[in-house]
C-alpha positions as a Markdown table, in Angstrom:
| # | Residue | x | y | z |
|---|---|---|---|---|
| 1 | Met | 0.0 | 0.0 | 0.0 |
| 2 | Ser | 1.6 | 3.3 | -1.0 |
| 3 | His | 1.0 | 6.5 | 0.9 |
| 4 | Gln | 1.3 | 9.7 | -1.0 |
| 5 | Thr | 1.8 | 13.0 | 0.8 |
| 6 | Ser | 1.4 | 16.4 | -0.7 |
| 7 | His | 4.4 | 18.7 | -0.3 |
| 8 | Gln | 3.9 | 22.4 | -0.3 |
| 9 | Arg | 6.9 | 24.5 | -1.1 |
| 10 | Val | 7.4 | 27.7 | 0.9 |
| 11 | Leu | 8.9 | 30.7 | -0.7 |
| 12 | Arg | 11.0 | 33.2 | 1.2 |
| 13 | Lys | 10.6 | 37.0 | 0.7 |
| 14 | Arg | 13.4 | 37.3 | -1.9 |
| 15 | Glu | 11.8 | 34.5 | -4.1 |
| 16 | Val | 8.3 | 36.1 | -3.8 |
| 17 | Ile | 9.7 | 39.5 | -4.8 |
| 18 | Glu | 11.4 | 38.0 | -7.9 |
| 19 | Arg | 8.3 | 36.0 | -8.8 |
| 20 | Val | 5.7 | 38.7 | -8.5 |
| 21 | Gly | 7.9 | 41.6 | -9.7 |
| 22 | Ile | 6.9 | 44.1 | -6.9 |
| 23 | Ser | 8.9 | 45.4 | -4.0 |
| 24 | Gly | 8.7 | 44.1 | -0.4 |
| 25 | Ala | 7.1 | 47.3 | 0.7 |
| 26 | Gln | 4.4 | 46.9 | -1.9 |
| 27 | Ile | 3.8 | 43.3 | -0.9 |
| 28 | Tyr | 3.3 | 44.4 | 2.8 |
| 29 | Lys | 1.0 | 47.2 | 1.7 |
| 30 | Leu | -1.1 | 44.8 | -0.4 |
| 31 | Met | -1.2 | 42.3 | 2.5 |
| 32 | Gly | -2.5 | 45.1 | 4.7 |
| 33 | Met | -5.3 | 45.7 | 2.2 |
| 34 | Asn | -6.1 | 42.0 | 2.1 |
| 35 | Asp | -5.0 | 41.9 | -1.6 |
| 36 | Phe | -2.0 | 39.6 | -1.2 |
| 37 | Pro | -1.5 | 36.2 | 0.4 |
| 38 | Lys | -0.6 | 36.3 | 4.1 |
| 39 | Gln | 2.8 | 35.1 | 5.2 |
| 40 | Ile | 3.3 | 32.1 | 7.4 |
| 41 | Gln | 5.6 | 32.0 | 10.4 |
| 42 | Leu | 8.5 | 29.6 | 9.9 |
| 43 | Ser | 10.4 | 30.3 | 13.1 |
| 44 | Glu | 10.8 | 33.2 | 15.5 |
| 45 | Arg | 12.5 | 35.4 | 12.9 |
| 46 | Ala | 11.6 | 33.8 | 9.6 |
| 47 | Val | 8.5 | 34.0 | 7.5 |
| 48 | Gly | 7.5 | 32.7 | 4.1 |
| 49 | Trp | 4.6 | 32.3 | 1.7 |
| 50 | Arg | 3.0 | 29.1 | 0.3 |
| 51 | Glu | 4.0 | 28.8 | -3.3 |
| 52 | Ala | 0.5 | 27.7 | -4.3 |
| 53 | Asp | -0.9 | 30.9 | -2.7 |
| 54 | Ile | 1.5 | 33.1 | -4.7 |
| 55 | Asp | 0.8 | 31.2 | -7.9 |
| 56 | Arg | -3.0 | 31.7 | -7.4 |
| 57 | Trp | -2.4 | 35.4 | -6.7 |
| 58 | Ile | -0.3 | 35.8 | -9.9 |
| 59 | Lys | -3.0 | 34.0 | -11.9 |
| 60 | Ser | -5.7 | 36.3 | -10.5 |
| 61 | Arg | -3.7 | 39.4 | -11.4 |
| 62 | Arg | -3.3 | 38.1 | -15.0 |
| 63 | Leu | -7.1 | 37.7 | -15.2 |
| 64 | Val | -7.6 | 41.2 | -14.0 |
| 65 | Gly | -5.1 | 42.5 | -16.6 |
| 66 | Gln | -6.9 | 40.7 | -19.4 |
| 67 | His | -10.0 | 42.9 | -18.9 |
| 68 | Ser | -8.1 | 46.2 | -18.9 |
| 69 | Asp | -5.8 | 45.7 | -22.0 |
| 70 | Pro | -6.0 | 48.8 | -24.2 |
| 71 | Glu | -7.3 | 48.6 | -27.7 |
| 72 | Pro | -4.7 | 48.1 | -30.4 |
| 73 | Val | -3.4 | 51.3 | -31.9 |
| 74 | Glu | -2.7 | 51.7 | -35.6 |
| 75 | Pro | 0.9 | 52.7 | -36.2 |
| 76 | Leu | 1.5 | 56.2 | -37.7 |
| 77 | Ala | 2.7 | 56.4 | -41.3 |
| 78 | Pro | 6.1 | 58.0 | -41.8 |
| 79 | Gly | 5.8 | 61.8 | -41.4 |
| 80 | Glu | 2.5 | 61.7 | -39.5 |
| 81 | Val | 2.3 | 63.3 | -36.1 |
């Protein structure tokens, strides 16, 4: 009988910043506005974020962006202003 466990990866702050492309200060601001996943306490002085939570947040931001894409603009012909 095999026993399968699910393994959740935890991302540290530097990895989260690299993945989402915003600053640490902006992450904490969004967390305060309940618009970013909450961190989890790893030890007395260490925190992290569940990778699955960050991935879901990124996906949700892409969906928001899909609705606000600007209309395509025709390029100007040479000499037009």
